N, C-alpha and C positions, 0 to 999 in steps of 0.2 A: 189570107185564107189558107187552110191546110187541105191536102188532097190525099187520096189513096196512093200507096206505093206497093211495088212488087220487089221481090228479092231473089237473087241468084248468087252463085259463088263460082270462083275460078281458082286456078293455081295462082299463087302470088306473083308469078312472072308476068301475068297479064296486067298491064299497068294503065291502059287507056282504052277509050271506046273502040278504037280500031282493032286492037287485040281482042277485045270482048266480042266484037261482031264476027271475028274469024271462026269462032266455034259456035256450036249449037248449045244453048243453055235453057234449062227449064226454069221458068219464073213462077214463083208462088206469091200469094197475097201476103204482104208484110204487116206485122203488128207494129203500128206507130201511133203514139209513143210505145216504146217497148225495147226490142232489140232482136238480134239474130236468134238467140236461144228461144225467146218467146215465140218467134215466128216458126221455128223448126218444131217446137212442141205443139203449136196449134195445127201444124200441117201433118203431124204424126210421123215426122222424120226422125226425131229423137224422143226418147222417153224423158220425162222431167228429171233433171239431174239430182233432185233432192230425194227421189224415190229409190229405195233399195241402194244398190251401189252404182247407179247410172252416172254419178259424177265423173267416173272414169271413161264412160262411153262417149262423152262429148268433148274430150280433149282435142280432137281433130278440128273442132270449130275455130280454135285460136290460131291454127296454122294455115287457114284459107284466106283468100281475099273475098270480100262480100260486097255485092253491088245492089244498090237500090235505084229503081227508076220510077218516075211518076210524072204526071202532067198536072201542073199547078196553074190555077186560074190567075190571070193578071187583072188586078183591080183597075177600075176606070180612073182617069185623071191624067194630068200632065207632069206632075212632080216625078222625080227620079224613082225608079224601081229599086227596092231593097229586098234582097234574099236573106232570110234569117233561118238558121238551123238552131233551134233553142236547146237541143240536147245532142251533143256529138261525142260518141264514145268509140274510138278516141282519135285515130289517125285517118283522116278523110281527104280525098280529092273530090272537087265538085265541078261538074260541067252543066252549063245551061245552053240548050239548043246546040250542043256539040262544042261549045267554047269552054275551055278551062277557065274558071273564075276564081279559084282559090284552093288553098291547102290548109288543113287544120290538124293540130296534134295536141289537144288538151281537153280532157274530160271535164274540166272545171270551169269552162266558160263557153258561151255560144259562139257560133260562126255567123258573121254578118258581112255582106258586101253590097255595094251599090253597083247596079247593072247598067249597061248601056241601053238605050231605048230598044224596045221590042215591038215590032209592028204586027201584033197578033193579040188574041184574047187569052192565050194559054202559052205556057213555057214548059219545055221538056227538061226535067232535072234528072241528072245521073250522078250518083254518089258512090265512090269506091272506098271501102274501108280496108286498110291494110292490116295484116297481123300486128297486134299492138306493139310488139318489140322488134318488128322487122327492121333490120339494118343497124341496130344499136349494139354497141359493145359495152361490156361491164367496165366501169372505171377501175383501174388497177388499185388505187388507194382504197376503194370500197372493199375490194376483195381482200386486201391485207387486213382491213378492220374486221371483216367477218371471220377470217381465220383466227384472229386474236380473240374475238368474242367466243368462238367455239372453245378455245383453250380456257378462257375465263370461266365459262359455265361448267365445263368438265371438272374444273378444280373446285368450284363453289357449291354445286348442287349435290344432293344425295345421290350416291352411286349404286346402291345395292337394290334398286327397284327394277328397272328395265332400261335398255339402251336404244330402243326403237326411235329413230328420228321423227320429230314432229314437224309442224309447219311454222313458218316465220322467216326471220332473216337468215337463219342458218341454211335453209333450203331454197331461198329466194333466188330467182333469176336476177342477178344484180344489174343487168341492163335496165331493169325497171326503175332504177333510181334516176335515169335520164328521161323518163317519160312521165308526164303529168297525168297520172291515173292512180286510182286508189290502190295502195300497196296491198290491201287485203285480197285483191283480185287474184293474186298468185299463191294464195294459201296463207293462213295465219294459225295461231294456236286455238282459234275458235271457228275457223272457216276453211272450206276446201279450195282447191285451185279451180276456179271457174271465172276466168276473165271475161267480163261482159263486153259486148261489141254492138254497135249499131246506132240507130236513131232513137234516143231516149226522150225526145220531145218532137213537137210538130215542125214541119217545114212550111214556111210562110213567105209569100210575096206581098209586100205592102208598098204604099207610096210614102216616100220620105216627106215629113212635114218641113216646111221652110224654117221652122224654129223648133229646136228640141229643148225641152225644159226638164230640169232635175232639181231636187231640193233635199236638204236634210235639216232636221229640227234638233237644236241643242238646248238643253236646259242648263243655263249658266249658274243659277243660284236659286235657292229656296229660302225665303225669309220667315223663319218661325212658323211655317205652315200656312201663313195668311197671304203670301205673295210668292210669285215666281218670276224670274227674269229668263226669257226665252229668246233665242236667236233662231230665225228661220233663214237659212242661207239658200238662195235661189241662183242657179246657174243656167245660162242659155248658150246655145250654139246657133248662130244665124247662117244658114247655108247660102243665102242670097247676098251675103255681105253684111257688115255691121250697120246697125241703125239705132238711134236713140230710142230708149223705151223705159218704162217704169213697171213696177210690180206692186200689186195689192195682195196682202195675205190676210186670211181670216181663220182664226182658230175657234171651233165650236165645241163646247164642253158636252159631256154626256147629258147634262140637263138642259142644253140648248143655249147657254150663255155664250155670247160672242165677243171676241176682241180682235181688232183689225189694225193693220199697219201698212205703211207705204214707203217705198224706197226707189232711188234712181239706180240704174245699172251702171257699172263702171268696169270696163274690160270683161264683159260677159258675166259679171257676178254682182249680186246685191244681197245685203243683209238687212232683214227687217227685225228690229228690236221691239219685243213686246213685253209688257208687264201684265201678269195675270193676278187679279185680286182673288183671294180665297180659292186657289186652284184645286181642282180635283186631281190629286196625285196618282201616279201609277205605283202600286205596291205589289209585292208578292202576296199571294192569296192568303197567307197566314197573318199578315200584318194589316191588311186592308183590302180595298178594291183595286184591281188593275184597270184604272180608268183610262179611257182612250179618247183623244180629241180628234175631231175631223179637221183636216187641213185643206183649205181651198186657196189656190193661187191663180191670179189673173195677170197676164202680161199685156200691157197696152203700149201702142205706138205714141208718137209725139202729138197725135191728134186725139188721143184718148180712146182709140178704137181697140177693142180686144183682139189680139192677134194670136194668143196661145193661152192654154190653161193647164193646170196640173192639180192633182189632189192626192190625198193619202190619209193615213192615221198616224197619230203620234201619242206618246205617253210623256207626261211631265214628271220627271224624276231625276235625281242625281245618284250616281253610283261611283263610289271610290273604293280603292283597296288600301287599307291602312297597313303600312309596313313599318310602323314606328317601333322603337325599342320596347321589348317586353321585359320589364325589370323585376317581376315578382313571381315568376313561375317556380313553385317549390320543388318541381320534379326534374329540373334541369340545371346543370352547372354551366357557367360561362354565359357570354352574351347571347341574346336571342331577340328575334323580331316577330311581331304579329304578322299574320296574313289574313286580314278580316275584311270582308265585303261590308260596305256601309251604304245603305239605301236611304235616301232622303234624311241623312243624319243619324239613322238607326243602325247600330252594328248587328249583323245577323250571323247565326250559325247556319251555314249552307248545308242543306240536307238533300241529297239527291243521288244521281247515278250517271253512268257513262253511256252515251248513245253510240252504238256501232251501226253500220249500214243495216237497213231492215231486210235487205235481200242481196244475194250475190248478183242479182239482175236488177239493178237500181231503177231501170226504166219501167219496171212493173209495179213500183210502189205508188199507191194512190194518195191523193189528199186526205181521204177518209182515214186511211191507215195512219197517216201523220197525226191527224186529230185524235184518233183513238189512243195512240201511244202517249201523247201529251196528257190526255185526260187520265190515263192510268197513273202517270206521275203525280198529278194533282190528288188523285184518290189515295195515293200512298203517302200523303203528307210531304212530298218532295217539294223543294223550293228552287232547285237548280238541276240543270242537265248539262253535262260536259259532252260536247261533240268531239269525238276522238279523232286524232290526226292521221290515222291510217286508213280512213274510209273516204267519205264524200262530204261535201259541204251540206249543211242543213237546207232543206227546201224552203221556198217561200211559205208553203202551207204549214210546215212544222213551226217556223218562226212566228207566224201569225197566231197559231194555236198557243204558243208560249206567251205571246203578248196578251191574249184574251184570258188565259187561265192563271196568269200571274206566276210564271216560272222563269227564273233567271237562266241565261244561257252563257256558259263558258265555252267559247268556240276555238278549237285548235285550227290553225292552218294545216293543210294536208301534207305533213311531213312526219315520218315515223321511224324511230329506232335505228337509224343508220346514217352514215355520212352521205352527203349529197354533192354532186360534181359542181362546185361553185366556180370552177374554171371553164365550164362549158357555156359559152356565150349564148348559144341558141336556147339552152335550158334556162339560163338566168333571164333572158328576155321573156320567155313564157311565164316565169315566176312573177316578174314585175307586172305583166299584163293581167295575170290571174289575180294577184293581190289587189290591184286597183279595182278590178271588176267586182270581186267579192266584198270588199269593204264598202264600195258604193252601194251594192245591192242590199246589204243588210243594215245600212246606216240608220234607217228610221225605225228599227225595231226596239222598243223600250226594254224588251227582255234581254237584249244583248249587253252583258255585263263586262265581258273581257274577251279580247283576242289573245291567244297564246301561239307562240311561234311553231309549235309542233309537239309531237309526243315522243319523249324519251330520246331525242336526238342528242341533246347535250349530255344527258346522263350516260348514254352508251359511249359517246366519244370520250368523256372523262374517265369512265371505267376502263376503257381500253388503253387510251394514250396518256391518262393522268394529267390532262390539261384542257383548257378551253381557249387556247391561243388562237389568234386570227389565222385563217388559212382557208384553202379551197375545199372545205368539208361542209360548208353551210353557215359559217360564222357571219358572212356578209348578208345572207338571207335573214338571219334572226336578229342581227344587230343593226341593220340598215334598211334593207328593202321592205320588210314587213312593218316595222314600226313607222317608217315614213308613210306608207300607204294608210295606216290607221290614223296618223296625225292629220293627213291630208283630207281624208274622207269621213272620218268618224272621230273628231277631235275630243269628244267627251267620253269616249269608250277607252277603258284601260287596256294596256298592252303588257304582256308578260312573255319573256323570251322563249319559254318552253314549258312543258309539263313533264317532269318536275323541273324547277329552276330554283335558284338561290340568290341571296345577296352575298357575294363572295367575301365582302369585308366582315360579315358576321359569321358565316359558315361557308368555308370554301367548297364543301361537299355538295354537289348536286344530289338531291334525294337525302340530304341530312335532316336533322330534327330541329335545328335552331333558327332556320330562316326559310321562307318560301313554302312551296307545296311539296308533297312527297307521295310516292307510290309504295304502299305498304305491302310488299310481296315477300317479306320474311314469312308470313303466313301463306300457306299453300306451296310456295316454291322451296321453303326451308333453308334458304341462304340469307346471310346478312347483306342487305342491300342499302344500309344506311342507319338503321335504328340500333345496331349493335347486337352482340350475342351476350346474353346475360346469364346463361347457365349452360352446363354441358348436357347435350341431349343424347339420350341413349339409343334413339332410333330416328329414322327419317320422319316417322309419323309425329313424334314429339317435337321435332324441329319445325315442322310445318303446321302445328296445331294452333287453333285460333286463340288459345290462352296467351300466345306470344304477343297479341295486340296490346296486352297490359303493360308491356315495356316500351311502347311507342310513344314518344313525347313530341311528335311532329306538330307543326303549326297548322297545317291544312292537308287533309288526306284526300287526294284527288283520285286515287285508285286503291281499292282493296276488295278482295273477293274470294269466293269458294265455289267450286263446281257443284252442280246438282243436275240430276236427270229431270226431264219433263215427265208428266204423268203417262201411264201406259197408253191411253187412247191417242195421245199426240204422237208417241213413238210408233204405234201400230199403223197410224195413218200413212206415214212416210216409209217406214221400214218393211211393213207387212208383219202380221202377227207371227208368221212362221220364223221370223228372225229375232224374236224376243227371247233369246237365250243368252246367258252370261258369256259364253264362249263363242258366240256367233260372230264371224268376221265382219259381217255387215253392221252389226251393232257396235263392235269395237272400232270400226272405221269412223264412227261418228265422233270419236274423241281425237282431236287433233293436237292435244297437249303432249308434252314430253317431259319426263317419262309418263307413260299412260297410267302406270300403276300407282301414281301419287294419291289419287282420290281413293282408291281401294285401301291403301295403307292407312289413310286418315280415318276412313269409315270403320275399318277393323279396330283401330285403337279406341275410338270414341264410342262406338255402338256395338260392333260385333261383325263377324264375317258373314256377308250375305251369301245365300246359296241358291237364290232364285232371282229372276228379274224383278219381281214385285218387291222382295225385300231390299234389293239393291236400290230401286227407285226410292223407296221410303227412307232407307238409311242415309242415302246421299242427300235427300231433301232435309232430313233432320239435321245433318251436319251443317248444311248451308244455313238453315234457319237459325240454329243455335249460335253458329259462328258469327253471322252478321249481327245478330242481337248483341252478342258479347262485344264485338268490335265497335258498333255504333254507340253503345252505352259507355264504353271506355272513352271514346273521343268526345262525346257530349259531356261527360263528367269533367273533362279538362277545359271546357269552355270557361273563360274567354281565351285561354292560352292556345287551345286548338279551336279553329273557327270553321271547320267544314269537314264533312265526310261524304264522299261520293263513291257509291258502290260500283264495283266492276262486276257485272255489266248489266245494263237495263234490259237489253234485247239481244237477239241473235240473227245472223243473216241467212241461216238455213236451220233445219231441224237437227241440231247436234247435241253433243254432251259438252256443255259450256258453263260459264260462270253466270249466265243470264238469270234475271228475276222473272222474265216473261219468256215463254217458249216462242217458237217461230210463228205459231198461230195466235200469239198474244194471250195464250192461257197463262194464268198466274201460278207460279210455283209457290210452295209454302214459304220460301224465303222472301217472296214479295210481301206476304202478310206480316211476317216477323219484322221486316224492314219498316212497313207502314206503322206498326205499333211503336217501334223504337224511334221513329221520326215524329211522333206526336209532338205538337208545339210545346207542351209542358209535360214532363215525364219524371216519375220516381224511378230511381236506379238503385238496385241492391248490389253491394260490393262486399265480397269476403276477402280480407287480407290475412296475412300471417298473424295479425294481432287482434282484428276486430271484424264485426259485421257492421257495415255502414249503410245508411240511407242518404242518398243525394237527390236533389231536385234540380233538373236542368230546365230552365225557363227561356224559351225562344219567343215568348209572347211579348207584345209591346207594353204590357202592364204587369204589375206585381201579381204573383200567384199566392193566394192565401187559402189554406185548406187544413183539415185534420185528417191525417192518414192513419190507418190501422195496419200495424205490422204483426203478422202471426207466424209462428213456427208450428207447422202442421205435419202430421204423419200421413203417409199414403194410406194408412188404415182408417183415416177419418178423424183421428184424435187431434186435439189442439194443445200443444205443449205450453206455448207462451203467447200472450197478447199484449201489445204495446200500442198506445195511442200517442201520436206525435203531431204537435201543432207546427204548421209550415207557413212561412212567409218569406218568399224569395223574390228579389227585385227582377225586373225585366232584364233580358240579355245577359244572363250569367247562370252559373251552376254553383250550388252550395251543398255542403254536407249538413244535414239537419238532425241527424241522430246516429248514435253508435252504441254498441255493447261489446264487451270483450269476447273474443272468439271462444274462450273457454266456456262461455255460457251457451254456446250453440252446439247442438248435436250434429256434427259434421259427418254424415253417413248417407247411405242410399235409401234410408227409410223416411227421411224428412225433407221438407222443402220450405222455403220462406215465401210468404205472400205479402204484398203491400198494396193498399188500395185506399183511395179517398173519394170524396164526392165530386171534386174537380179533377184531380189527378187520376189518370186511368190506372187499372190494375197492372201489376208486374210480378214476376216470379223469378226465384233463383233456386236452381238445383245445386246440391252440395257435393256431387260426385259425377263421374262420367255417366252418360245416358245408359250405357250397357250395364251399369252397376246399380241402377235404380230398382227398388223393390216395388214395382208398379202392380197394383191390384188388377184382377180381371174386371173389365168394365162392361156393363150391360146398358147399352144406349136405347133410350126410348125415342123413336124418330117419327115425326109427322111431316108429310109433304103436302103443301097446298098450292094449287095452280092459281096464281093471282092475275096473270096476264097471259096473252098467247105465247110469249117468249120468256116468261118470268115465273119463278116458283119461290115460295117461302118454306124453308125447312127449319123445323123446331126440334132441337136435340136436347134431351135431358138425361141425367145420370144420377145414380145414388152412390157411386164410388168415383174416385179420382180417375179421370180419363185424359190421357196425354195425346197430343198431336191429332186432334179430332178434325177430320176433313170431310167436306161434302164433295163427292165425286160424281162425274157424269161421263157417259161415253162420247160426248160431243166436244171435240177440240174447240177451244175458244169460248165455251161457256164459262162464266166467272162468278163465283160466290163473292159477296162483299167482304166476308171475314172467313178465315180458315186457319188451320194449324193451331187449334185452340187448346188451352188447358181448361177442362171442366172439373170443378171441385164438387164434392158430394152435395147433392141437393140443389144444384144449379142447372140452368139451361141456357142455351144460346139460340137466337133466332137469326137465321142466315138467309139472305136474299140472293138468289141465283139468277143472273141475267144472261142474255145471249143464247138462250135455248132455242132449238128449232121449233117452228110452229107445228103444233100437233104432237109435241113430245109426250112420251109415256112417263108419267111421274114415278112409276115403279122402277125405272132405269136410273133414278137418282139414288145413290147409296151414300152411307156414312161409315167411315172407318176410323179407328183409332190406332195408335202405334202398335199395340200388342196384336192386332189383327194381322200384322205383316211381319211379325218376328218369327224367325225360323227356330222352332223349338222341338 
């Protein structure tokens, strides 16, 4: 049972209840689950750190000791009492009825202890949270690495923009590498420094069961779709001593079909082998249904009495990563290897994005928010989410939503961008315990496709020290500790040493293009990080431009992205409308990247120089949308040589200026919609090379795509210069060029564009010059708004001239159109459904804008 708690603070020198009692303290009602910041906000002691510039006003919170007290009911019974703190962030000492019962120092696992008998119906629980980094020293080797990283970045990155330091490892308190807490807490290039602290989950007193039962379900093989071999591994812990027992396991399909098996326990473990006829497989949502089976487990003693049960859900599927030689990639010299996820025997092009923590205050994230975020992935045609290694592990609610929506999960362990103190035995012990806990916790989620050792640790180490030799920098973690935990607890889940990582015999470069996955940060950062420099760039903007994606021949792109602003209503909610000026320090502080002027340089080059906040918002959104469209189409065109594109980043932990597709309120930026279109299961792609105009079809469907597409070369004045009809028949799981004409036949200028559309394949468009050089006509939109439900409206938009970047906008953060950032050709219309509107909304407050509405002229 959980109980109310109160909160107070003290100087960190107060370390026990005696010291606490020596002074008078004011106690306030605590928000549990939540944290100290959430409690202080609720009590009116601090302003919300996301509002205006109040992030700076709460820095004092991390320097105090924080105390929780509560009286917890004791459940009836005679079995031993167990105290569980399900969410502990991060360094805590715990007392029960004045007795110290334990210390905890890991955000990534719960605290649990068996208590001596208590002759009462309630227990007084006192918890002290120390400052997260209290008493820790930075590892000298890590300091040497960061100094070298600084020198490396200064030499590699564009230098004539600005030199203001941003957030990340260069400004990190390096003692944080010794503490098992999200690295983003101390500031990152998309996040402020707001280290959370406190009880992020309930405090519970329960009676320990005489027998603890756990299980995991492993799909061993699938035979041509008509059978599946499944192992259900059941483990028990007998607290009253070993006793002979048996297990019965029943799997129930979504249609109610049952299959059962029986086994004898040996040394606390039993494996039940089951064969399923005509199984209902778990698929990603684009390939089939993500079918889930009910698992029921019954433990019986030697007299056939039921003494324990367990249950859960499971998906019947196999997931492999094909790293076989790729011998026929026409765009690469030398040996190469695939990096392709194969689900139930079907190779897939992984389409998705990277998940960062949803809040700087992770205790405030609700299961509904997890569900809504995964649904947004599904609605954007995504099939994979990568959980980034600088944040927090995915919640049970998030993983369950991925199971139900058919979204694969690439899950990093929580290590990011820096060497870790592998010679610190206390630290390594925490890592082992954490890895064992997390791999067991997530073992039964069919969506879990891969565990990766961390984010960019190997890449940064190699970039600085030019080796991946064994040593006390994390090599033991990634080469031994983590893979052993995966093999032990999730034997059918793949393990990959890091993201990025490589097969060194094929390509010794971490983040190279011939093996493994890579992070494609040539675009945006402007430096060569593995794909090579293929031309001389005359400006930083050209070096970071998204056309540079066209040179990337990577196998699997697990990060690539471009900054964009949220819409004005979302900015105004958190910053205040008075701060919506381009030179306002509070607005500028939302950008934690460095140099901060990178985005403005790219915007100016591609679109033009914004002179107002509205034009900046629109221009940045245009660059993100067009850039991600270009990058995704390039990577999909290279399928099967490239087998995945995961956008950086899906979401953001505060209302900032970031790479996210969804703002902090889960409002969708135009880049979200451009990504959704580019992630369509089957897509026509227009490509202009130095020699020709090409049409490609990328088919991620499980069946052949057959269609007739029409390619038109049109003028923005409404004229049609050329029309071509192309018959298309492309097999499953590949991309093919289906048509081309010499470039000389194409009017490559700002007055024309290319359009392709079929009856099966969705429409696509190619501009032939920079956005700022397009001769776009004035568009006059005919708009009709219909209220269809209390929180839903249908907006019909028609035009007689070409209209670019047509968006349906509302003043309500979180309201979401189903389509946006549209191209409307002359004589066409779009019907847009807007959901998430407040009840009683005024339809007159829904507006429609196109690109020229926001151009400074």
